[in-house]
C-alpha positions as CSV (number, residue, x, y, z in Angstrom):
1,M,25.2,-3.0,0.0
2,K,26.4,-4.4,-3.3
3,R,29.3,-6.2,-1.6
4,K,27.0,-7.5,1.0
5,Y,24.8,-9.5,-1.4
6,A,27.3,-10.1,-4.2
7,H,27.7,-13.7,-3.2
8,I,24.0,-14.5,-3.7
9,K,24.0,-15.2,-7.4
10,N,21.1,-17.7,-7.6
11,V,18.2,-19.2,-5.8
12,E,20.3,-21.9,-4.3
13,K,22.7,-19.4,-2.7
14,L,19.7,-17.4,-1.4
15,E,18.2,-20.5,0.1
16,V,21.2,-20.9,2.3
17,E,20.9,-17.2,3.5
18,L,17.2,-17.6,4.2
19,L,18.0,-20.3,6.8
20,K,19.6,-17.6,8.8
21,S,17.1,-16.2,11.3
22,N,18.0,-12.6,10.8
23,F,18.4,-12.4,7.0
24,I,14.9,-11.2,6.1
25,K,14.8,-8.9,9.1
26,D,18.1,-7.2,8.1
27,F,16.9,-7.0,4.5
28,S,13.6,-5.4,5.4
29,N,15.3,-2.9,7.6
30,E,17.8,-1.9,4.9
31,L,14.9,-1.3,2.6
32,M,13.1,0.8,5.2
33,T,16.3,2.9,5.7
34,L,16.6,3.5,1.9
35,I,12.9,4.5,1.7
36,K,13.4,7.0,4.5
37,K,16.4,8.5,2.9
38,T,14.5,8.7,-0.4
39,I,11.8,10.8,1.3
40,D,14.2,12.8,3.5
41,P,17.8,12.6,2.2
42,F,19.1,15.5,4.3
43,E,18.9,15.5,8.1
44,D,19.0,19.3,8.3
45,M,17.2,20.3,5.1
46,G,14.1,18.6,3.7
47,Y,12.3,18.8,0.4
48,V,9.3,21.1,0.1
49,Y,6.5,20.4,-2.4
50,D,3.7,22.4,-4.0
51,I,0.2,20.9,-3.7
52,N,0.4,18.7,-6.8
53,Q,3.9,17.4,-5.8
54,A,2.7,16.9,-2.3
55,T,-0.1,14.6,-3.5
56,I,2.5,12.2,-4.8
57,A,4.9,12.7,-1.9
58,G,2.1,12.1,0.6
59,L,1.1,8.8,-1.0
60,Y,4.8,7.6,-0.9
61,T,5.1,8.7,2.7
62,K,2.0,6.7,3.5
63,L,3.6,3.7,1.9
64,Y,6.7,4.2,4.1
65,K,4.6,4.4,7.3
66,H,2.4,1.5,6.5
67,Y,5.5,-0.5,5.6
68,K,6.9,0.2,9.1
69,L,3.7,-1.0,10.6
70,F,3.8,-4.1,8.4
71,L,7.3,-5.0,9.5
72,R,6.4,-4.6,13.2
73,A,3.5,-7.0,12.7
74,F,5.6,-9.4,10.6
75,N,8.3,-9.5,13.2
76,N,5.7,-10.2,15.9
77,N,4.1,-13.0,13.9
78,E,0.8,-11.1,13.6
79,Y,-0.5,-12.2,10.3
80,D,-3.9,-10.7,10.9
81,T,-2.4,-7.2,10.9
82,N,-0.3,-8.0,7.9
83,A,-3.4,-9.0,6.0
84,L,-5.2,-5.8,7.0
85,L,-2.3,-3.6,5.9
86,S,-1.6,-5.3,2.6
87,R,-4.6,-3.8,0.7
88,P,-4.1,-0.2,1.8
89,I,-0.5,-0.5,0.8
90,Y,-1.4,-1.9,-2.6
91,E,-4.1,0.8,-3.1
92,A,-1.8,3.7,-2.3
93,F,0.8,2.2,-4.6
94,V,-1.6,1.9,-7.5
95,L,-3.0,5.5,-6.9
96,M,0.5,6.9,-6.8
97,K,1.5,5.3,-10.1
98,Y,-1.7,6.4,-11.7
99,L,-1.4,10.0,-10.5
100,I,2.3,10.2,-11.7
101,L,1.2,8.9,-15.1
102,K,-1.8,11.2,-15.5
103,G,-0.3,14.4,-14.1
104,E,-1.6,17.6,-12.5
105,E,-5.3,17.6,-13.7
106,S,-5.8,14.1,-12.3
107,Q,-3.9,15.0,-9.1
108,K,-6.3,18.0,-8.6
109,H,-9.3,15.8,-9.3
110,Y,-8.1,13.2,-6.8
111,R,-8.1,15.9,-4.1
112,L,-11.5,17.2,-5.1
113,V,-13.3,13.9,-5.0
114,S,-12.0,13.2,-1.5
115,Y,-14.5,15.8,-0.4
116,R,-17.5,13.7,-1.5
117,R,-18.8,12.6,1.9
118,R,-18.1,15.9,3.6
119,Y,-19.9,17.8,0.9
120,K,-22.9,15.4,1.0
121,N,-23.1,15.7,4.8
122,L,-22.9,19.5,4.8
123,K,-26.7,20.2,4.9
124,E,-27.2,17.9,7.8
125,L,-24.2,19.4,9.7
126,E,-25.6,22.9,9.3
127,G,-28.5,21.9,11.5
128,I,-26.3,20.4,14.3
129,E,-25.0,22.7,17.0
130,G,-21.5,22.2,18.4
131,I,-19.9,19.3,16.6
132,G,-21.7,20.1,13.3
133,Q,-20.2,23.7,13.4
134,V,-16.8,22.4,14.2
135,M,-16.9,20.0,11.3
136,I,-18.0,22.7,8.9
137,E,-15.2,25.0,10.0
138,K,-12.7,22.2,9.5
139,L,-14.2,21.6,6.0
140,K,-13.8,25.3,5.2
141,H,-10.2,25.3,6.4
142,A,-9.4,22.2,4.2
143,M,-11.0,23.9,1.2
144,S,-8.9,27.0,1.7
145,I,-5.7,24.9,1.7
146,D,-6.7,22.9,-1.4
147,G,-8.1,26.0,-3.2
148,F,-11.6,24.6,-3.7
149,T,-14.9,26.4,-3.6
150,M,-18.5,25.2,-3.0
151,S,-19.0,25.8,-6.8
152,D,-16.4,23.1,-7.5
153,F,-18.3,20.6,-5.5
154,E,-21.6,21.5,-7.0
155,A,-20.1,21.2,-10.5
156,E,-18.8,17.7,-9.7
157,N,-22.1,16.7,-8.1
158,S,-24.1,17.8,-11.2
159,K,-22.1,15.9,-13.8
160,K,-24.2,14.2,-16.4
161,K,-21.5,12.0,-18.0
162,G,-19.3,9.5,-16.4
163,R,-19.2,8.6,-12.7
164,K,-19.3,11.7,-10.5
165,W,-17.2,11.8,-7.4
166,E,-14.8,9.2,-8.8
167,L,-11.2,9.9,-9.8
168,D,-11.3,10.8,-13.5
169,G,-14.8,9.2,-13.6
170,K,-13.2,5.7,-13.1
171,N,-13.6,3.0,-10.5
172,F,-10.5,1.4,-8.9
173,S,-10.6,-1.5,-11.3
174,E,-10.4,0.9,-14.3
175,I,-7.6,2.9,-12.7
176,H,-5.7,-0.3,-11.9
177,K,-5.8,-1.5,-15.5
178,E,-3.9,1.6,-16.6
179,V,-0.9,1.0,-14.3
180,E,-0.8,-2.7,-13.4
181,I,-1.3,-6.0,-15.1
182,S,-4.9,-7.2,-14.9
183,E,-4.1,-10.5,-13.1
184,T,-3.1,-8.7,-9.9
185,Y,-6.5,-7.1,-9.4
186,P,-8.5,-10.3,-8.5
187,Y,-5.6,-12.0,-6.7
188,V,-4.3,-9.1,-4.7
189,Y,-6.9,-6.3,-4.4
190,G,-9.9,-8.6,-4.7
191,M,-9.0,-11.4,-2.3
192,L,-7.9,-8.9,0.4
193,S,-11.5,-7.5,0.3
194,E,-12.5,-10.4,2.5
195,V,-10.2,-9.2,5.3
196,L,-11.4,-5.6,5.1
197,H,-15.1,-6.5,4.9
198,S,-15.1,-9.4,7.3
199,G,-16.0,-12.1,4.8
200,W,-16.5,-15.7,6.0
201,G,-13.1,-16.8,4.5
202,D,-11.4,-14.2,6.7
203,I,-13.4,-15.1,9.8
204,R,-12.9,-18.9,9.3
205,Q,-9.2,-18.8,8.6
206,L,-8.0,-16.1,11.0
207,H,-10.4,-15.9,13.8
208,L,-11.7,-19.5,14.3
209,T,-10.1,-22.9,14.7
210,Y,-11.8,-25.8,12.9
211,C,-12.2,-28.9,15.1
212,E,-13.2,-32.5,14.6
213,G,-16.9,-33.0,14.3
214,K,-17.3,-29.9,12.2
215,Y,-17.1,-27.5,15.2
216,F,-15.2,-24.3,15.6
217,I,-13.6,-22.6,18.6
218,P,-12.6,-18.9,18.7
219,K,-8.9,-18.2,17.8
220,M,-8.0,-15.6,20.4
221,D,-4.4,-15.2,19.4
222,F,-3.1,-13.7,16.2
223,Y,-2.7,-16.1,13.3
224,N,1.0,-17.1,13.6
225,N,2.6,-16.9,10.2
226,N,5.6,-14.9,9.0
227,D,6.5,-16.9,6.0
228,N,8.6,-15.1,3.3
229,R,5.7,-15.3,0.8
230,I,3.8,-12.8,3.0
231,I,6.5,-10.1,2.9
232,A,8.1,-10.6,-0.5
233,P,5.2,-9.0,-2.5
234,I,5.4,-6.0,-0.1
235,F,9.1,-5.7,-0.8
236,S,8.2,-5.6,-4.5
237,I,5.6,-2.9,-4.1
238,L,7.9,-0.7,-2.0
239,I,10.9,-1.1,-4.3
240,E,8.8,-0.3,-7.4
241,A,7.1,2.6,-5.7
242,S,10.5,4.0,-4.8
243,E,11.7,3.8,-8.4
244,E,8.6,5.5,-9.6
245,F,8.9,8.2,-7.0
246,L,12.6,8.9,-7.8
247,N,12.0,9.0,-11.5
248,W,9.0,11.4,-11.0
249,A,11.2,13.6,-8.8
250,E,13.9,13.6,-11.5
251,R,16.4,12.0,-9.1
252,N,17.1,9.2,-11.5
253,K,20.6,8.4,-10.3
254,D,19.2,7.4,-6.9
255,V,17.2,4.6,-8.5
256,E,20.3,2.4,-8.5
257,N,20.2,2.4,-4.7
258,F,17.4,-0.1,-4.9
259,T,18.9,-2.3,-7.7
260,E,20.6,-4.9,-5.5
261,L,17.6,-5.2,-3.1
262,K,15.4,-5.6,-6.1
263,R,17.6,-8.4,-7.5
264,I,17.6,-10.3,-4.1
265,N,13.8,-9.9,-3.8
266,N,13.3,-11.3,-7.3
267,L,15.3,-14.3,-6.2
268,T,13.2,-14.6,-3.1
269,I,10.0,-14.7,-5.3
270,K,11.6,-17.4,-7.5
271,Y,12.4,-19.4,-4.4
272,I,8.8,-19.2,-3.2
273,F,7.5,-20.3,-6.6
274,K,10.0,-23.1,-6.6
275,N,8.5,-24.3,-3.2
276,Y,5.0,-24.2,-4.7
277,E,6.2,-26.5,-7.5
278,T,8.4,-28.9,-5.6
279,N,7.0,-28.8,-2.0
280,S,3.4,-27.7,-2.3
281,D,2.5,-29.4,1.0
282,K,4.5,-26.6,2.7
283,Y,1.8,-24.1,1.9
284,L,-1.3,-26.3,1.8
285,Y,-2.6,-25.4,5.3
286,E,-0.9,-22.1,5.8
């Protein structure tokens, strides 16, 4: 891989490569292959994890699977789907970094607070025949796997200090501040809220076409956009997540597998910012 990209030494060299229709596709597939090997490096023998380790490994595996979905949509020019996937990818990334940083107590609490809605629905479910009983049995089975009792939930629910049923008593903004620079919260997590919650900005841009006379018509097809600026931030997230995962797993030597892809993606981001500065019309209506 190092030999493959060795000739791309600056943004100008990269710009030539980006003109090739298959460059980003090949790059993204190489990254996916590396992530898969990071999760499962042996075809005949896989890693096994205890419950705290599995909390981290599960989040990283979710990132891999969502990345696969993201690539499929990107290659099919389905920007709507890319927008929908971007926030869950970023959220899983932030949570993984936070739980690696904070350790086993936070990892356990992360699992506990995931029971919030099931615990609060329990009384109602007890009075429902059939489906209610099935859901209660599923809850008990999950509790037995995770090692929680009803007393654990009652203790969480009766907390007097801090936010109950929130990871370490923090909202996502507070968690984010501990592992990411503050500027990314409003511009990444915040702006993508419109897509998840069907805000007008999302509806107007992706699901309607503005016409003369201040009228709109429904946009039935997916918004067609697979510009590099859509996927480069996702590359960054997956590369950093892989580095974090490998360092956490004490497989530090494997981090260098991502070094060259990281260098090329950093050049891609520089290329995008260069376009914003010198050719802003390119992005004005996209």
